[in-house]
Residue, then its C-alpha position, 0 to 999 in steps of 0.5 A: x591412588x594419586x601418583x603424587x603419593x604412590x609411595x606413601x607408607x601411610x596410604x599403603x598401611x591404610x590398605x594393608x599393602x606392603x611398605x617399608x616403614x611404620x607410618x605415624x601421624x598424631x591427632x591434634x599434631x598441629x596446635x598449642x604444643x608447638x611454639x611455631x603455632x603459638x607464634x602465628x596463631x594470634x588471638x581470637x577464635x579457632x574459627x577465625x584462624x580456620x577462615x584464613x586459608x593461608x594461616x590454616x595451611x601453614x598450621x596444617x604443615x607445621x607438624x609435618x616439618x617439625x616431626x616428619x610425620x607421614x600425613x597432615x591432618x587438616x587444621x579445622x574443627x568438626x563444628x565448622x559446617x554447622x557454624x558455616x550454615x549459621x546454626x550459632x556455634x562458636x568455639x571458646x578457648x579452654x571450653x570447646x564448642x558452645x551453642x547460643x541456642x541449643x537444639x531442642x525441637x523440630x523447629x530447630x531443624x530449619x537452622x541446619x540447611x544443607x551445606x554447600x561447601x563451595x559457598x559456605x566453606x570456601x576457605x576450607x577448600x582453599x586450605x586443602x588446595x594449598x596443603x596439597x600443592x605443598x605435596x610433601x605428605x598426604x592430607x587427611x580431611x575430616x568431619x565430625x560424625x553425626x552423634x558427636x556433632x549432635x551432642x554439641x548442638x544439643x548440649x550447648x557445650x561439652x558434656x561429661x554425661x550427654x544427658x540432654x543428648x540421650x534424653x532426646x535420642x531415646x525420648x523422641x527417636x523421630x526428631x533424633x533421626x531427622x537431626x542425624x539425617x541432616x548431619x549425615x548430609x552435611x558431613x558427606x558434603x564436607x568430606x566429598x568437597x575435601x577429597x575433590x580438592x585433593x585430600x588423600x584420606x578422610x577421618x570420621x571423628x565420632x569422639x564421644x560414641x564411647x558414651x553409649x551402650x552397644x545396643x544404643x549405639x547400634x540402634x541410634x548411631x551406627x546406621x548414620x555413620x554407615x551412610x557416611x562411609x557408604x557415601x564415600x565408597x566411590x572416592x577410592x580414598x582410605x576412610x578412618x573411623x575413630x572414637x574415644x572409649x569405644x572398646x565395647x563398641x569396636x566390633x560394631x564400629x567396624x561394620x560401618x564400612x571404614x577401611x581403618x579403625x582408630x583405637x584409643x589407649x584403653x584397648x591393647x592393639x593386639x586385643x583390638x585386632x583379636x576383637x575385629x579379626x586378623x585382617x583389621x587395619x588399625x590406627x593408634x594407640x599411645x596414651x597421650x598422657x604417657x608423652x608427658x612422662x620421661x623419655x624412656x617410659x615413652x620409648x618403652x610404651x611405643x615399643x610395646x605397641x609396635x610389638x603388639x602389632x606383630x608386623x601386621x601391614x595394616x597399622x598406622x601409629x598414632x596416639x589414642x586421642x589428641x596431643x595434649x597442649x603441654x606435650x614437649x615437641x621433642x618427645x614426639x620427635x623421638x616417637x616419630x624417629x622410633x616408629x620410623x626405625x621399625x620396619x613394617x608391612x614388608 
């Protein structure tokens, strides 16, 4: 572990080591909920903002200054590698990733050449270096898991059913495996480059894996996620695995090799640990929508999550998904204060 953050409660919790307070950070903690973000963001695609390392580093650090969270999460997007190699994916405001020509056949594999981070995403690496140089808290690097990235490339836009994705997965397993092989290599290249430039932990977002049955997940997705975690094992940084609606596949996700399992709000924290075993290190899991309610309701929900953790040293407090844009930052400030007042792992 870097001596720069040797006393980090976040890194200690990821390893279930003793620490003096419960650590907390929020997915999508940087972004539209912060007035300081709106002041500097400007117009245009998020990909334009990500390409400006100075701006991206500032946005990454804004919530650290505002909330006093225990980790920063890189301001980037899971489609950045695919965009960087010229696949033809953009991020449209209010919609999400949109692909001009969705992935359909073997010929489309040629549109996913290997990612060379130093040449393809130098702005991302410069952002990492700038945030690390700030030195205030550990930086979490991230990538999209192969299934979730594939779903965007195949569907061409966000989907509620993942019909095209499942049809290709089940109907042409050979092509599916070839596609995910490429996405594994891209994710590994991206994640390893982020760690090489100073990221202290990584998170693999398999945001939409909860759309799959356990059998389908185990056969068509898990082997590829496992390859990513195995491919990072030599780096000695905590590896976090997260998805939404994953209650039925949590035990399978835990076999992929991550050090920390993110839990969404649908599975109580104590139930998640019952399913995964007493030594499981968990991240989560306040419902983001609760943060739109009265302060006393939020406080009660936070207290319930901390109670369910039962003083286990392996707990990083977070939301069950990302901060909603309409969230009042003052609510999250109070959540951080409440969580930090809760001793843990001692």
